[in-house]
KEKE-3310 file (N, C-alpha, C; in steps of 0.2 Angstrom, whole numbers, plus 5000, padded with zeros to 4 digits):
npx = (4919:4904:4888:4873:4853:4842:4828:4817:4812:4807:4806:4813:4814:4831:4836:4835:4828:4832:4829:4839:4836:4841:4843:4830:4825:4835:4842:4837:4843:4850:4851:4860:4852:4856:4865:4857:4849:4839:4827:4819:4806:4796:4795:4804:4815:4834:4850:4865:4882:4899:4901:4890:4872:4858:4844:4834:4824)
npy = (5404:5400:5402:5398:5399:5392:5391:5378:5380:5374:5359:5350:5339:5332:5344:5356:5372:5385:5397:5410:5413:5426:5433:5438:5443:5439:5429:5414:5398:5385:5368:5353:5339:5327:5332:5337:5333:5317:5317:5331:5341:5353:5368:5364:5368:5372:5371:5377:5374:5371:5365:5358:5352:5353:5347:5359:5358)
npz = (5063:5052:5059:5058:5055:5046:5036:5027:5014:5002:4993:4980:4971:4971:4978:4989:4995:5004:5018:5024:5039:5046:5038:5029:5016:5008:4994:4991:4996:4987:4991:4989:4994:4997:5008:5019:5033:5032:5036:5034:5030:5021:5029:5039:5052:5052:5057:5053:5055:5058:5045:5044:5043:5054:5061:5070:5087)
capx = (4916:4900:4883:4867:4848:4840:4819:4817:4805:4804:4810:4810:4817:4838:4839:4831:4829:4833:4830:4842:4832:4842:4841:4823:4825:4842:4842:4836:4850:4850:4856:4858:4847:4862:4870:4854:4847:4835:4819:4818:4801:4795:4796:4810:4821:4840:4856:4871:4889:4904:4899:4885:4865:4856:4838:4832:4817)
capy = (5399:5404:5399:5402:5396:5391:5387:5373:5385:5371:5354:5351:5333:5332:5350:5359:5378:5385:5404:5410:5417:5432:5439:5434:5445:5437:5425:5406:5395:5379:5363:5345:5335:5323:5337:5339:5327:5315:5317:5336:5343:5359:5372:5363:5373:5371:5376:5376:5374:5368:5363:5352:5355:5350:5350:5361:5356)
capz = (5059:5050:5064:5054:5055:5040:5037:5021:5009:4997:4992:4971:4970:4975:4983:4995:4995:5011:5018:5031:5047:5048:5031:5026:5010:5004:4988:4994:4995:4983:4994:4988:4999:5001:5014:5024:5037:5027:5039:5031:5026:5021:5036:5044:5054:5052:5061:5051:5060:5056:5038:5043:5044:5061:5063:5077:5087)
cpx = (4909:4892:4877:4861:4845:4833:4819:4810:4803:4808:4809:4817:4824:4840:4831:4832:4829:4834:4834:4837:4833:4844:4836:4823:4831:4839:4840:4842:4849:4854:4854:4856:4852:4865:4865:4852:4840:4827:4816:4811:4800:4792:4800:4816:4829:4846:4863:4878:4891:4903:4894:4878:4863:4848:4836:4825:4814)
cpy = (5401:5398:5402:5398:5396:5388:5383:5376:5379:5366:5352:5345:5332:5337:5352:5367:5381:5395:5404:5415:5425:5436:5436:5438:5441:5430:5418:5404:5387:5374:5357:5342:5330:5325:5338:5332:5324:5314:5326:5336:5351:5363:5368:5368:5370:5374:5373:5378:5370:5363:5358:5355:5350:5351:5353:5360:5361)
cpz = (5058:5056:5060:5056:5048:5040:5027:5019:5005:4994:4985:4972:4974:4979:4985:4995:5001:5011:5024:5036:5047:5044:5026:5018:5005:4998:4993:4991:4992:4987:4992:4996:5003:5007:5019:5028:5033:5029:5037:5030:5025:5027:5040:5047:5055:5056:5056:5054:5058:5049:5039:5046:5051:5062:5071:5079:5093)
residu = (MET:LEU:LYS:CYS:GLU:TYR:ILE:VAL:GLU:ARG:ILE:ASP:GLY:ASP:TYR:ALA:MET:LEU:ARG:ARG:VAL:ASP:GLU:PRO:ASP:ALA:GLU:LEU:LYS:MET:THR:ALA:ARG:ALA:LEU:LEU:PRO:PRO:GLU:ILE:THR:GLU:GLY:THR:ARG:LEU:LEU:TYR:GLU:MET:MET:GLN:TYR:GLU:ILE:ILE:LYS)
# end
């Protein structure tokens, strides 16, 4: 199973642009905000595991 960390780079309406922490030069991943925790802001760190996103504190 894929397990990785993302940083919310930008929020644009119903979508958030995520940058993978271990691949900083990779293209941003556009993700529907409905799939993300509602309290995210730009700069929030997320853990993706088991097809779910969770805020890392």
